Structure formats: C-alpha cells, structure tokens
All heavy atoms as a GROMACS GRO file, in nm:
protein
  577
    1MET      N    1  -1.907  13.845  -5.306
    1MET     CA    2  -1.875  13.704  -5.286
    1MET      C    3  -1.997  13.628  -5.236
    1MET      O    4  -2.021  13.517  -5.278
    1MET     CB    5  -1.759  13.694  -5.186
    1MET     CG    6  -1.709  13.554  -5.169
    1MET     SD    7  -1.638  13.498  -5.324
    1MET     CE    8  -1.545  13.362  -5.268
    2SER      N    9  -2.074  13.690  -5.146
    2SER     CA   10  -2.190  13.620  -5.092
    2SER      C   11  -2.297  13.602  -5.200
    2SER      O   12  -2.371  13.503  -5.200
    2SER     CB   13  -2.248  13.694  -4.973
    2SER     OG   14  -2.296  13.821  -5.014
    3GLY      N   15  -2.305  13.696  -5.297
    3GLY     CA   16  -2.400  13.682  -5.407
    3GLY      C   17  -2.364  13.562  -5.494
    3GLY      O   18  -2.450  13.488  -5.542
    4LEU      N   19  -2.234  13.541  -5.515
    4LEU     CA   20  -2.187  13.427  -5.593
    4LEU      C   21  -2.223  13.296  -5.523
    4LEU      O   22  -2.272  13.202  -5.585
    4LEU     CB   23  -2.036  13.436  -5.615
    4LEU     CG   24  -1.973  13.319  -5.690
    4LEU    CD1   25  -2.022  13.316  -5.833
    4LEU    CD2   26  -1.822  13.330  -5.684
    5LEU      N   27  -2.201  13.292  -5.392
    5LEU     CA   28  -2.233  13.171  -5.316
    5LEU      C   29  -2.383  13.144  -5.315
    5LEU      O   30  -2.426  13.029  -5.324
    5LEU     CB   31  -2.180  13.182  -5.173
    5LEU     CG   32  -2.027  13.184  -5.160
    5LEU    CD1   33  -1.986  13.206  -5.016
    5LEU    CD2   34  -1.968  13.055  -5.213
    6ARG      N   35  -2.464  13.252  -5.305
    6ARG     CA   36  -2.610  13.234  -5.309
    6ARG      C   37  -2.654  13.182  -5.445
    6ARG      O   38  -2.744  13.099  -5.455
    6ARG     CB   39  -2.680  13.365  -5.278
    6ARG     CG   40  -2.704  13.381  -5.128
    6ARG     CD   41  -2.788  13.502  -5.104
    6ARG     NE   42  -2.690  13.610  -5.078
    6ARG     CZ   43  -2.712  13.739  -5.087
    6ARG    NH1   44  -2.830  13.782  -5.123
    6ARG    NH2   45  -2.619  13.826  -5.061
    7GLY      N   46  -2.592  13.230  -5.551
    7GLY     CA   47  -2.625  13.183  -5.685
    7GLY      C   48  -2.593  13.036  -5.703
    7GLY      O   49  -2.671  12.960  -5.761
    8ILE      N   50  -2.478  12.994  -5.654
    8ILE     CA   51  -2.440  12.852  -5.661
    8ILE      C   52  -2.536  12.768  -5.579
    8ILE      O   53  -2.580  12.662  -5.623
    8ILE     CB   54  -2.294  12.833  -5.615
    8ILE    CG1   55  -2.199  12.899  -5.715
    8ILE    CG2   56  -2.261  12.685  -5.599
    8ILE    CD1   57  -2.054  12.902  -5.670
    9ALA      N   58  -2.571  12.815  -5.460
    9ALA     CA   59  -2.664  12.741  -5.375
    9ALA      C   60  -2.801  12.731  -5.441
    9ALA      O   61  -2.867  12.628  -5.433
    9ALA     CB   62  -2.674  12.808  -5.239
   10ARG      N   63  -2.845  12.838  -5.508
   10ARG     CA   64  -2.974  12.837  -5.574
   10ARG      C   65  -2.976  12.737  -5.689
   10ARG      O   66  -3.073  12.665  -5.711
   10ARG     CB   67  -3.006  12.977  -5.625
   10ARG     CG   68  -3.152  13.001  -5.646
   10ARG     CD   69  -3.183  13.143  -5.687
   10ARG     NE   70  -3.133  13.238  -5.587
   10ARG     CZ   71  -3.081  13.357  -5.616
   10ARG    NH1   72  -3.073  13.396  -5.741
   10ARG    NH2   73  -3.040  13.438  -5.522
   11ILE      N   74  -2.868  12.731  -5.765
   11ILE     CA   75  -2.858  12.637  -5.877
   11ILE      C   76  -2.863  12.493  -5.827
   11ILE      O   77  -2.927  12.407  -5.886
   11ILE     CB   78  -2.729  12.662  -5.958
   11ILE    CG1   79  -2.738  12.796  -6.031
   11ILE    CG2   80  -2.704  12.550  -6.057
   11ILE    CD1   81  -2.608  12.839  -6.094
   12ARG      N   82  -2.798  12.466  -5.716
   12ARG     CA   83  -2.794  12.330  -5.662
   12ARG      C   84  -2.925  12.289  -5.596
   12ARG      O   85  -2.959  12.172  -5.597
   12ARG     CB   86  -2.680  12.315  -5.562
   12ARG     CG   87  -2.545  12.317  -5.628
   12ARG     CD   88  -2.437  12.298  -5.526
   12ARG     NE   89  -2.308  12.296  -5.593
   12ARG     CZ   90  -2.222  12.199  -5.583
   12ARG    NH1   91  -2.248  12.096  -5.506
   12ARG    NH2   92  -2.108  12.203  -5.646
   13THR      N   93  -3.000  12.381  -5.538
   13THR     CA   94  -3.122  12.343  -5.466
   13THR      C   95  -3.245  12.341  -5.555
   13THR      O   96  -3.344  12.281  -5.518
   13THR     CB   97  -3.147  12.438  -5.348
   13THR    OG1   98  -3.156  12.572  -5.398
   13THR    CG2   99  -3.039  12.428  -5.244
   14VAL      N  100  -3.242  12.403  -5.671
   14VAL     CA  101  -3.360  12.408  -5.757
   14VAL      C  102  -3.406  12.267  -5.798
   14VAL      O  103  -3.524  12.236  -5.786
   14VAL     CB  104  -3.336  12.500  -5.879
   14VAL    CG1  105  -3.445  12.484  -5.982
   14VAL    CG2  106  -3.325  12.644  -5.833
   15PRO      N  107  -3.318  12.178  -5.846
   15PRO     CA  108  -3.365  12.043  -5.880
   15PRO      C  109  -3.421  11.968  -5.760
   15PRO      O  110  -3.515  11.890  -5.774
   15PRO     CB  111  -3.242  11.973  -5.935
   15PRO     CG  112  -3.151  12.082  -5.979
   15PRO     CD  113  -3.179  12.196  -5.887
   16VAL      N  114  -3.368  11.994  -5.642
   16VAL     CA  115  -3.417  11.927  -5.523
   16VAL      C  116  -3.560  11.972  -5.491
   16VAL      O  117  -3.646  11.893  -5.456
   16VAL     CB  118  -3.324  11.954  -5.402
   16VAL    CG1  119  -3.382  11.899  -5.274
   16VAL    CG2  120  -3.186  11.896  -5.429
   17LEU      N  121  -3.585  12.101  -5.507
   17LEU     CA  122  -3.717  12.154  -5.478
   17LEU      C  123  -3.821  12.110  -5.582
   17LEU      O  124  -3.938  12.094  -5.551
   17LEU     CB  125  -3.711  12.306  -5.472
   17LEU     CG  126  -3.626  12.364  -5.359
   17LEU    CD1  127  -3.619  12.517  -5.372
   17LEU    CD2  128  -3.681  12.324  -5.224
   18ARG      N  129  -3.777  12.094  -5.708
   18ARG     CA  130  -3.869  12.052  -5.813
   18ARG      C  131  -3.911  11.906  -5.798
   18ARG      O  132  -4.017  11.868  -5.839
   18ARG     CB  133  -3.801  12.068  -5.949
   18ARG     CG  134  -3.839  12.196  -6.016
   18ARG     CD  135  -3.790  12.196  -6.156
   18ARG     NE  136  -3.648  12.232  -6.154
   18ARG     CZ  137  -3.564  12.208  -6.250
   18ARG    NH1  138  -3.602  12.148  -6.358
   18ARG    NH2  139  -3.438  12.244  -6.240
   19GLY      N  140  -3.827  11.825  -5.742
   19GLY     CA  141  -3.857  11.683  -5.730
   19GLY      C  142  -3.793  11.607  -5.845
   19GLY      O  143  -3.743  11.664  -5.941
   20SER      N  144  -3.798  11.479  -5.836
   20SER     CA  145  -3.734  11.396  -5.937
   20SER      C  146  -3.825  11.382  -6.058
   20SER      O  147  -3.945  11.356  -6.045
   20SER     CB  148  -3.704  11.258  -5.878
   20SER     OG  149  -3.646  11.176  -5.976
   21THR      N  150  -3.769  11.399  -6.176
   21THR     CA  151  -3.848  11.383  -6.297
   21THR      C  152  -3.840  11.240  -6.350
   21THR      O  153  -3.919  11.203  -6.435
   21THR     CB  154  -3.798  11.479  -6.407
   21THR    OG1  155  -3.660  11.454  -6.430
   21THR    CG2  156  -3.819  11.624  -6.364
   22VAL      N  157  -3.746  11.161  -6.300
   22VAL     CA  158  -3.730  11.023  -6.345
   22VAL      C  159  -3.793  10.932  -6.240
   22VAL      O  160  -3.759  10.938  -6.123
   22VAL     CB  161  -3.581  10.988  -6.363
   22VAL    CG1  162  -3.566  10.842  -6.403
   22VAL    CG2  163  -3.518  11.079  -6.465
   23THR      N  164  -3.886  10.851  -6.283
   23THR     CA  165  -3.950  10.756  -6.193
   23THR      C  166  -3.891  10.619  -6.217
   23THR      O  167  -3.891  10.570  -6.330
   23THR     CB  168  -4.102  10.752  -6.216
   23THR    OG1  169  -4.153  10.884  -6.205
   23THR    CG2  170  -4.170  10.661  -6.117
   24GLN      N  171  -3.838  10.558  -6.113
   24GLN     CA  172  -3.778  10.426  -6.126
   24GLN      C  173  -3.875  10.322  -6.074
   24GLN      O  174  -3.941  10.343  -5.973
   24GLN     CB  175  -3.648  10.419  -6.047
   24GLN     CG  176  -3.542  10.510  -6.101
   24GLN     CD  177  -3.414  10.500  -6.022
   24GLN    OE1  178  -3.409  10.432  -5.921
   24GLN    NE2  179  -3.312  10.568  -6.067
   25ARG      N  180  -3.883  10.212  -6.144
   25ARG     CA  181  -3.969  10.103  -6.102
   25ARG      C  182  -3.886   9.976  -6.095
   25ARG      O  183  -3.806   9.949  -6.182
   25ARG     CB  184  -4.082  10.083  -6.201
   25ARG     CG  185  -4.179  10.199  -6.201
   25ARG     CD  186  -4.297  10.168  -6.284
   25ARG     NE  187  -4.353  10.041  -6.240
   25ARG     CZ  188  -4.474  10.000  -6.270
   25ARG    NH1  189  -4.550  10.074  -6.343
   25ARG    NH2  190  -4.518   9.884  -6.228
   26ALA      N  191  -3.909   9.898  -5.993
   26ALA     CA  192  -3.840   9.771  -5.979
   26ALA      C  193  -3.912   9.665  -6.061
   26ALA      O  194  -4.035   9.663  -6.068
   26ALA     CB  195  -3.835   9.729  -5.833
   27ASN      N  196  -3.835   9.578  -6.123
   27ASN     CA  197  -3.893   9.468  -6.200
   27ASN      C  198  -3.910   9.348  -6.108
   27ASN      O  199  -3.822   9.262  -6.099
   27ASN     CB  200  -3.804   9.433  -6.319
   27ASN     CG  201  -3.799   9.544  -6.419
   27ASN    OD1  202  -3.897   9.615  -6.438
   27ASN    ND2  203  -3.685   9.561  -6.484
   28ILE      N  204  -4.020   9.343  -6.038
   28ILE     CA  205  -4.046   9.234  -5.944
   28ILE      C  206  -4.142   9.137  -6.012
   28ILE      O  207  -4.249   9.176  -6.059
   28ILE     CB  208  -4.105   9.286  -5.813
   28ILE    CG1  209  -4.006   9.381  -5.747
   28ILE    CG2  210  -4.142   9.171  -5.721
   28ILE    CD1  211  -4.059   9.451  -5.625
   29VAL      N  212  -4.102   9.011  -6.017
   29VAL     CA  213  -4.185   8.909  -6.079
   29VAL      C  214  -4.241   8.821  -5.970
   29VAL      O  215  -4.168   8.771  -5.884
   29VAL     CB  216  -4.101   8.825  -6.178
   29VAL    CG1  217  -4.186   8.718  -6.243
   29VAL    CG2  218  -4.039   8.914  -6.283
   30THR      N  219  -4.372   8.800  -5.972
   30THR     CA  220  -4.435   8.720  -5.867
   30THR      C  221  -4.466   8.579  -5.913
   30THR      O  222  -4.531   8.504  -5.842
   30THR     CB  223  -4.564   8.788  -5.820
   30THR    OG1  224  -4.651   8.804  -5.933
   30THR    CG2  225  -4.534   8.922  -5.757
   31ARG      N  226  -4.421   8.543  -6.032
   31ARG     CA  227  -4.444   8.407  -6.081
   31ARG      C  228  -4.339   8.312  -6.023
   31ARG      O  229  -4.230   8.355  -5.986
   31ARG     CB  230  -4.432   8.405  -6.233
   31ARG     CG  231  -4.539   8.485  -6.303
   31ARG     CD  232  -4.519   8.475  -6.451
   31ARG     NE  233  -4.386   8.531  -6.483
   31ARG     CZ  234  -4.362   8.608  -6.586
   31ARG    NH1  235  -4.457   8.640  -6.668
   31ARG    NH2  236  -4.242   8.654  -6.608
   32PRO      N  237  -4.369   8.183  -6.019
   32PRO     CA  238  -4.267   8.087  -5.976
   32PRO      C  239  -4.156   8.078  -6.080
   32PRO      O  240  -4.172   8.118  -6.195
   32PRO     CB  241  -4.343   7.955  -5.965
   32PRO     CG  242  -4.477   7.976  -6.020
   32PRO     CD  243  -4.498   8.122  -6.041
   33ALA      N  244  -4.042   8.026  -6.038
   33ALA     CA  245  -3.927   8.014  -6.127
   33ALA      C  246  -3.958   7.918  -6.242
   33ALA      O  247  -4.035   7.823  -6.227
   33ALA     CB  248  -3.807   7.964  -6.049
   34LYS      N  249  -3.896   7.944  -6.357
   34LYS     CA  250  -3.918   7.856  -6.472
   34LYS      C  251  -3.860   7.718  -6.446
   34LYS      O  252  -3.923   7.616  -6.476
   34LYS     CB  253  -3.854   7.917  -6.596
   34LYS     CG  254  -3.921   8.041  -6.645
   34LYS     CD  255  -3.851   8.096  -6.767
   34LYS     CE  256  -3.915   8.227  -6.811
   34LYS     NZ  257  -3.844   8.286  -6.924
   35ASP      N  258  -3.737   7.712  -6.397
   35ASP     CA  259  -3.670   7.586  -6.367
   35ASP      C  260  -3.640   7.581  -6.218
   35ASP      O  261  -3.575   7.670  -6.165
   35ASP     CB  262  -3.540   7.573  -6.445
   35ASP     CG  263  -3.563   7.579  -6.596
   35ASP    OD1  264  -3.666   7.525  -6.640
   35ASP    OD2  265  -3.478   7.637  -6.667
   36LYS      N  266  -3.684   7.477  -6.153
   36LYS     CA  267  -3.656   7.463  -6.011
   36LYS      C  268  -3.519   7.400  -5.991
   36LYS      O  269  -3.477   7.316  -6.070
   36LYS     CB  270  -3.764   7.379  -5.943
   36LYS     CG  271  -3.899   7.445  -5.945
   36LYS     CD  272  -3.996   7.372  -5.860
   36LYS     CE  273  -4.127   7.448  -5.858
   36LYS     NZ  274  -4.220   7.396  -5.762
   37PHE      N  275  -3.450   7.442  -5.886
   37PHE     CA  276  -3.320   7.386  -5.854
   37PHE      C  277  -3.340   7.258  -5.773
   37PHE      O  278  -3.419   7.255  -5.679
   37PHE     CB  279  -3.236   7.483  -5.771
   37PHE     CG  280  -3.194   7.604  -5.849
   37PHE    CD1  281  -3.239   7.729  -5.814
   37PHE    CD2  282  -3.109   7.592  -5.957
   37PHE    CE1  283  -3.200   7.841  -5.884
   37PHE    CE2  284  -3.069   7.703  -6.029
   37PHE     CZ  285  -3.115   7.828  -5.992
   38GLY      N  286  -3.264   7.156  -5.808
   38GLY     CA  287  -3.270   7.031  -5.734
   38GLY      C  288  -3.176   7.034  -5.615
   38GLY      O  289  -3.098   7.129  -5.596
   39PRO      N  290  -3.179   6.930  -5.532
   39PRO     CA  291  -3.091   6.928  -5.416
   39PRO      C  292  -2.943   6.923  -5.453
   39PRO      O  293  -2.860   6.983  -5.385
   39PRO     CB  294  -3.133   6.802  -5.340
   39PRO     CG  295  -3.231   6.731  -5.424
   39PRO     CD  296  -3.270   6.819  -5.537
   40ALA      N  297  -2.908   6.855  -5.562
   40ALA     CA  298  -2.767   6.848  -5.603
   40ALA      C  299  -2.716   6.986  -5.644
   40ALA      O  300  -2.605   7.025  -5.605
   40ALA     CB  301  -2.752   6.750  -5.718
   41GLU      N  302  -2.795   7.060  -5.721
   41GLU     CA  303  -2.752   7.194  -5.762
   41GLU      C  304  -2.741   7.287  -5.643
   41GLU      O  305  -2.652   7.372  -5.637
   41GLU     CB  306  -2.852   7.250  -5.863
   41GLU     CG  307  -2.851   7.178  -5.995
   41GLU     CD  308  -2.965   7.221  -6.084
   41GLU    OE1  309  -3.074   7.252  -6.031
   41GLU    OE2  310  -2.946   7.222  -6.207
   42THR      N  311  -2.830   7.273  -5.547
   42THR     CA  312  -2.826   7.356  -5.427
   42THR      C  313  -2.700   7.328  -5.347
   42THR      O  314  -2.631   7.420  -5.301
   42THR     CB  315  -2.950   7.331  -5.340
   42THR    OG1  316  -3.066   7.356  -5.419
   42THR    CG2  317  -2.951   7.420  -5.218
   43ILE      N  318  -2.667   7.199  -5.329
   43ILE     CA  319  -2.547   7.162  -5.252
   43ILE      C  320  -2.421   7.209  -5.323
   43ILE      O  321  -2.329   7.264  -5.259
   43ILE     CB  322  -2.545   7.010  -5.228
   43ILE    CG1  323  -2.657   6.973  -5.130
   43ILE    CG2  324  -2.411   6.964  -5.176
   43ILE    CD1  325  -2.679   6.825  -5.114
   44ILE      N  326  -2.416   7.193  -5.455
   44ILE     CA  327  -2.299   7.240  -5.530
   44ILE      C  328  -2.284   7.391  -5.518
   44ILE      O  329  -2.174   7.444  -5.496
   44ILE     CB  330  -2.309   7.196  -5.678
   44ILE    CG1  331  -2.293   7.045  -5.689
   44ILE    CG2  332  -2.206   7.268  -5.764
   44ILE    CD1  333  -2.325   6.988  -5.826
   45GLY      N  334  -2.393   7.463  -5.530
   45GLY     CA  335  -2.388   7.609  -5.519
   45GLY      C  336  -2.343   7.656  -5.382
   45GLY      O  337  -2.260   7.746  -5.370
   46LEU      N  338  -2.397   7.595  -5.277
   46LEU     CA  339  -2.356   7.633  -5.142
   46LEU      C  340  -2.210   7.597  -5.114
   46LEU      O  341  -2.139   7.670  -5.045
   46LEU     CB  342  -2.448   7.566  -5.039
   46LEU     CG  343  -2.590   7.622  -5.033
   46LEU    CD1  344  -2.676   7.537  -4.938
   46LEU    CD2  345  -2.590   7.765  -4.989
   47THR      N  346  -2.164   7.484  -5.169
   47THR     CA  347  -2.025   7.444  -5.150
   47THR      C  348  -1.931   7.542  -5.219
   47THR      O  349  -1.830   7.585  -5.159
   47THR     CB  350  -2.003   7.301  -5.205
   47THR    OG1  351  -2.094   7.213  -5.140
   47THR    CG2  352  -1.861   7.255  -5.184
   48VAL      N  353  -1.961   7.577  -5.342
   48VAL     CA  354  -1.876   7.672  -5.415
   48VAL      C  355  -1.876   7.807  -5.344
   48VAL      O  356  -1.771   7.871  -5.328
   48VAL     CB  357  -1.924   7.685  -5.561
   48VAL    CG1  358  -1.858   7.803  -5.631
   48VAL    CG2  359  -1.899   7.556  -5.636
   49PHE      N  360  -1.992   7.852  -5.299
   49PHE     CA  361  -2.002   7.979  -5.228
   49PHE      C  362  -1.920   7.976  -5.099
   49PHE      O  363  -1.848   8.071  -5.068
   49PHE     CB  364  -2.149   8.008  -5.197
   49PHE     CG  365  -2.172   8.140  -5.131
   49PHE    CD1  366  -2.162   8.257  -5.202
   49PHE    CD2  367  -2.204   8.147  -4.997
   49PHE    CE1  368  -2.183   8.380  -5.142
   49PHE    CE2  369  -2.226   8.268  -4.935
   49PHE     CZ  370  -2.215   8.386  -5.008
   50SER      N  371  -1.929   7.866  -5.025
   50SER     CA  372  -1.854   7.854  -4.900
   50SER      C  373  -1.704   7.856  -4.924
   50SER      O  374  -1.629   7.924  -4.853
   50SER     CB  375  -1.893   7.725  -4.827
   50SER     OG  376  -2.028   7.726  -4.795
   51PHE      N  377  -1.657   7.780  -5.025
   51PHE     CA  378  -1.514   7.779  -5.054
   51PHE      C  379  -1.466   7.914  -5.103
   51PHE      O  380  -1.354   7.956  -5.074
   51PHE     CB  381  -1.480   7.671  -5.158
   51PHE     CG  382  -1.464   7.534  -5.098
   51PHE    CD1  383  -1.542   7.429  -5.142
   51PHE    CD2  384  -1.372   7.511  -4.998
   51PHE    CE1  385  -1.529   7.303  -5.087
   51PHE    CE2  386  -1.357   7.386  -4.942
   51PHE     CZ  387  -1.436   7.281  -4.987
   52THR      N  388  -1.550   7.984  -5.177
   52THR     CA  389  -1.512   8.117  -5.226
   52THR      C  390  -1.494   8.215  -5.111
   52THR      O  391  -1.401   8.296  -5.111
   52THR     CB  392  -1.621   8.171  -5.322
   52THR    OG1  393  -1.637   8.078  -5.429
   52THR    CG2  394  -1.584   8.305  -5.378
   53ILE      N  395  -1.579   8.207  -5.010
   53ILE     CA  396  -1.570   8.298  -4.897
   53ILE      C  397  -1.464   8.251  -4.797
   53ILE      O  398  -1.381   8.330  -4.750
   53ILE     CB  399  -1.707   8.311  -4.827
   53ILE    CG1  400  -1.811   8.370  -4.924
   53ILE    CG2  401  -1.697   8.394  -4.701
   53ILE    CD1  402  -1.782   8.509  -4.971
   54LEU      N  403  -1.466   8.124  -4.762
   54LEU     CA  404  -1.380   8.074  -4.655
   54LEU      C  405  -1.242   8.029  -4.702
   54LEU      O  406  -1.151   8.020  -4.621
   54LEU     CB  407  -1.450   7.956  -4.584
   54LEU     CG  408  -1.582   7.992  -4.516
   54LEU    CD1  409  -1.647   7.866  -4.460
   54LEU    CD2  410  -1.560   8.094  -4.407
   55GLY      N  411  -1.225   8.001  -4.830
   55GLY     CA  412  -1.098   7.952  -4.881
   55GLY      C  413  -0.982   8.048  -4.859
   55GLY      O  414  -0.880   8.009  -4.800
   56PRO      N  415  -0.991   8.172  -4.904
   56PRO     CA  416  -0.878   8.264  -4.885
   56PRO      C  417  -0.846   8.291  -4.738
   56PRO      O  418  -0.729   8.296  -4.699
   56PRO     CB  419  -0.925   8.392  -4.954
   56PRO     CG  420  -1.026   8.347  -5.052
   56PRO     CD  421  -1.093   8.230  -4.990
   57SER      N  422  -0.948   8.305  -4.654
   57SER     CA  423  -0.919   8.331  -4.512
   57SER      C  424  -0.858   8.207  -4.448
   57SER      O  425  -0.770   8.219  -4.362
   57SER     CB  426  -1.046   8.374  -4.439
   57SER     OG  427  -1.146   8.276  -4.454
   58GLY      N  428  -0.902   8.088  -4.488
   58GLY     CA  429  -0.841   7.966  -4.436
   58GLY      C  430  -0.696   7.953  -4.478
   58GLY      O  431  -0.611   7.908  -4.402
   59TRP      N  432  -0.666   7.993  -4.601
   59TRP     CA  433  -0.528   7.988  -4.651
   59TRP      C  434  -0.438   8.082  -4.569
   59TRP      O  435  -0.328   8.044  -4.530
   59TRP     CB  436  -0.525   8.029  -4.798
   59TRP     CG  437  -0.387   8.036  -4.854
   59TRP    CD1  438  -0.306   8.146  -4.859
   59TRP    CD2  439  -0.313   7.928  -4.909
   59TRP    NE1  440  -0.187   8.113  -4.915
   59TRP    CE2  441  -0.188   7.980  -4.948
   59TRP    CE3  442  -0.341   7.794  -4.931
   59TRP    CZ2  443  -0.091   7.901  -5.007
   59TRP    CZ3  444  -0.243   7.717  -4.991
   59TRP    CH2  445  -0.121   7.770  -5.027
   60VAL      N  446  -0.486   8.201  -4.543
   60VAL     CA  447  -0.407   8.296  -4.465
   60VAL      C  448  -0.385   8.244  -4.324
   60VAL      O  449  -0.274   8.249  -4.271
   60VAL     CB  450  -0.475   8.435  -4.463
   60VAL    CG1  451  -0.410   8.527  -4.362
   60VAL    CG2  452  -0.473   8.496  -4.602
   61LEU      N  453  -0.489   8.190  -4.261
   61LEU     CA  454  -0.473   8.138  -4.125
   61LEU      C  455  -0.382   8.017  -4.121
   61LEU      O  456  -0.305   7.999  -4.026
   61LEU     CB  457  -0.610   8.103  -4.066
   61LEU     CG  458  -0.698   8.224  -4.032
   61LEU    CD1  459  -0.836   8.176  -3.988
   61LEU    CD2  460  -0.634   8.308  -3.924
   62ALA      N  461  -0.386   7.932  -4.224
   62ALA     CA  462  -0.299   7.814  -4.226
   62ALA      C  463  -0.154   7.852  -4.246
   62ALA      O  464  -0.064   7.783  -4.199
   62ALA     CB  465  -0.344   7.719  -4.338
   63ASN      N  466  -0.128   7.962  -4.315
   63ASN     CA  467   0.010   8.005  -4.343
   63ASN      C  468   0.050   8.127  -4.262
   63ASN      O  469   0.143   8.199  -4.300
   63ASN     CB  470   0.024   8.036  -4.493
   63ASN     CG  471   0.006   7.912  -4.576
   63ASN    OD1  472   0.076   7.813  -4.557
   63ASN    ND2  473  -0.088   7.917  -4.668
   64LEU      N  474  -0.015   8.150  -4.150
   64LEU     CA  475   0.011   8.270  -4.071
   64LEU      C  476   0.155   8.276  -4.021
   64LEU      O  477   0.217   8.382  -4.023
   64LEU     CB  478  -0.087   8.274  -3.953
   64LEU     CG  479  -0.098   8.406  -3.878
   64LEU    CD1  480  -0.138   8.516  -3.974
   64LEU    CD2  481  -0.200   8.394  -3.767
   65GLU      N  482   0.211   8.163  -3.980
   65GLU     CA  483   0.350   8.161  -3.932
   65GLU      C  484   0.446   8.199  -4.044
   65GLU      O  485   0.546   8.269  -4.020
   65GLU     CB  486   0.383   8.024  -3.874
   65GLU     CG  487   0.306   7.991  -3.747
   65GLU     CD  488   0.333   8.090  -3.635
   65GLU    OE1  489   0.448   8.135  -3.620
   65GLU    OE2  490   0.238   8.124  -3.563
   66ASN      N  491   0.420   8.155  -4.166
   66ASN     CA  492   0.507   8.191  -4.278
   66ASN      C  493   0.503   8.341  -4.304
   66ASN      O  494   0.606   8.402  -4.335
   66ASN     CB  495   0.465   8.115  -4.404
   66ASN     CG  496   0.483   7.966  -4.391
   66ASN    OD1  497   0.562   7.919  -4.309
   66ASN    ND2  498   0.409   7.892  -4.470
   67TYR      N  499   0.385   8.399  -4.293
   67TYR     CA  500   0.373   8.543  -4.314
   67TYR      C  501   0.444   8.621  -4.203
   67TYR      O  502   0.504   8.725  -4.229
   67TYR     CB  503   0.226   8.584  -4.320
   67TYR     CG  504   0.154   8.533  -4.442
   67TYR    CD1  505   0.033   8.466  -4.431
   67TYR    CD2  506   0.205   8.552  -4.570
   67TYR    CE1  507  -0.034   8.418  -4.542
   67TYR    CE2  508   0.140   8.505  -4.682
   67TYR     CZ  509   0.020   8.439  -4.668
   67TYR     OH  510  -0.045   8.392  -4.778
   68LYS      N  511   0.439   8.569  -4.080
   68LYS     CA  512   0.510   8.636  -3.970
   68LYS      C  513   0.660   8.632  -3.993
   68LYS      O  514   0.730   8.731  -3.972
   68LYS     CB  515   0.476   8.569  -3.837
   68LYS     CG  516   0.338   8.599  -3.785
   68LYS     CD  517   0.318   8.530  -3.653
   68LYS     CE  518   0.180   8.552  -3.597
   68LYS     NZ  519   0.158   8.481  -3.472
   69LYS      N  520   0.712   8.516  -4.036
   69LYS     CA  521   0.856   8.503  -4.061
   69LYS      C  522   0.899   8.593  -4.176
   69LYS      O  523   1.006   8.654  -4.171
   69LYS     CB  524   0.890   8.357  -4.096
   69LYS     CG  525   0.879   8.265  -3.978
   69LYS     CD  526   0.907   8.123  -4.022
   69LYS     CE  527   0.877   8.025  -3.910
   69LYS     NZ  528   0.885   7.886  -3.955
   70LYS      N  529   0.818   8.603  -4.278
   70LYS     CA  530   0.851   8.686  -4.393
   70LYS      C  531   0.857   8.834  -4.353
   70LYS      O  532   0.943   8.907  -4.399
   70LYS     CB  533   0.745   8.667  -4.502
   70LYS     CG  534   0.793   8.706  -4.640
   70LYS     CD  535   0.684   8.692  -4.743
   70LYS     CE  536   0.654   8.546  -4.771
   70LYS     NZ  537   0.557   8.530  -4.881
   71GLY      N  538   0.772   8.876  -4.262
   71GLY     CA  539   0.772   9.016  -4.218
   71GLY      C  540   0.891   9.051  -4.133
   71GLY      O  541   0.946   9.159  -4.143
   72THR      N  542   0.938   8.959  -4.047
   72THR     CA  543   1.053   8.988  -3.962
   72THR      C  544   1.183   8.982  -4.039
   72THR      O  545   1.277   9.052  -4.007
   72THR     CB  546   1.060   8.890  -3.844
   72THR    OG1  547   1.066   8.757  -3.894
   72THR    CG2  548   0.940   8.906  -3.753
   73ALA      N  549   1.193   8.900  -4.144
   73ALA     CA  550   1.316   8.889  -4.222
   73ALA      C  551   1.339   9.018  -4.301
   73ALA      O  552   1.454   9.060  -4.319
   73ALA     CB  553   1.308   8.770  -4.317
   74GLU      N  554   1.236   9.081  -4.348
   74GLU     CA  555   1.251   9.204  -4.425
   74GLU      C  556   1.290   9.322  -4.337
   74GLU      O  557   1.362   9.410  -4.380
   74GLU     CB  558   1.120   9.236  -4.497
   74GLU     CG  559   1.090   9.139  -4.609
   74GLU     CD  560   0.955   9.168  -4.673
   74GLU    OE1  561   0.890   9.265  -4.632
   74GLU    OE2  562   0.915   9.092  -4.762
   75SER      N  563   1.248   9.321  -4.212
   75SER     CA  564   1.275   9.436  -4.125
   75SER      C  565   1.415   9.431  -4.067
   75SER      O  566   1.464   9.531  -4.018
   75SER     CB  567   1.171   9.444  -4.013
   75SER     OG  568   1.179   9.328  -3.933
   76GLU      N  569   1.483   9.318  -4.073
   76GLU     CA  570   1.619   9.307  -4.015
   76GLU      C  571   1.725   9.355  -4.105
   76GLU      O  572   1.739   9.380  -4.208
   76GLU     CB  573   1.648   9.162  -3.976
   76GLU     CG  574   1.568   9.119  -3.858
   76GLU     CD  575   1.599   8.974  -3.820
   76GLU    OE1  576   1.687   8.914  -3.882
   76GLU    OE2  577   1.533   8.924  -3.730
   0.00000   0.00000   0.00000
C-alpha cells in the first residue's frame, strides 16, 4: 500500500519539480487611451455603478419590516 501511495505522490510532484512549461505574459499597454472619457460619461458611469451596488441593499433595508412580517407569518 505504501508503494502505491509513493507512486501517486511521485506522479503528482514530478511536474512541480520540473517547473512550468507554459510562460504567461500580461498584455500591458503603456500608450494613452484612444478615446478619452468626458466628465458626462464619467458621471453617468459612476452613477450606474453606484445604483448597481447600492440599489439592491437599499431596497432590502427599505422593505425590512415587510420581510420581518413575512417571516413570522410563515412560522405560525
């Protein structure tokens, strides 16, 4: 049994000892953007992002009492 476990361990550690054969490179561009964003586009983007993040949590907090009532009615 220990020979089987050693064989499995050897198979799993061989690629680790050899090192990675695939080299990954990040595509980093150091040039300026082709199209610059104006202030209107920036404000619209931040507004949409804020509503996307804060909208659902605000909805839950605004309707928290309804959710509490719904939970107690089912348990009775």
